C-alpha positions, 0 to 999 in steps of 0.5 A: 500500500501507500501513504499520502497527504491529502486535502479534506473538505467541509461537510457540504462538499463531502456530501456532494461528492458522496452523492456522486459516489452513491449515484455511480454505485447505483448505476453499477459503476465501481465508485469509491463509496464507502471505502474512503473519505472525499479528498484530494491527494497532495503527495504520495509515497510507499511510506511517509514517516509520522514525523511529517505530520508534526512538520505539516502542522505549520500549514494548518493556519492556511485553512479553510481555503475556498474550492471548486470541483469542476470538470470531469476527468478521466485518467488512464487508457482502459478501465479508467479512473474517473475524477472531478477537477479540483480547480487549481488556484495559486493558493492551492498550488502553493499549499501542494508545493509546500506539503511536497517540500515538507514531506520529502525528507520523511518519504521512503522511497521518493514521492511518486513523480505525478505529485511533484509540483508542476506535475500534480493534477488536483482532483477528487477520485470518484471511481476506478476501473471503469470499463470503456463501455460504462464511461458514457454513463459514468461521465454523465453521472459524475458531471452533476452538478456542473460545479461544487463550491466549498472549502478545503478544511485541512490536511490528513496523512492517510496510512494505506498499510493500516487504512487509518487517517491521521488528521493534521493539526486541527483538521476535522 
């Protein structure tokens, strides 16, 4: 498994994402529900030492941040990953770059290249392993509502090995 540092959202934004997950599941599309909490991954590695959580507390005063979930995205060529774009703002990109910089000394091995500042695509995953024949339905469901306006409320460290989240600072 992997470890990641992730953005988490306010209750209304989480509820909007969960409604999409539920609608996908009801359409027999393998959504993220109920296995996860809506989030946007900032950086990821095989292991991130718990000491990173302490260092990351210096960022907690930057939250909450306004956010918008916009366009539907598809990653991959076959059996794709369906997501919604977390519309990048200067402040959001700065937070991601700072999280990456602060975590690098605590990551083993190095972080995944797609999370390097400048290579990161901010998104919230909705479903994985979607068969090509189901993409039209999945995209139609995932795109409603066209925009979700909310707030990023903080950070968490996800330990994929133990399937535990560790809120950072005063993160809800």
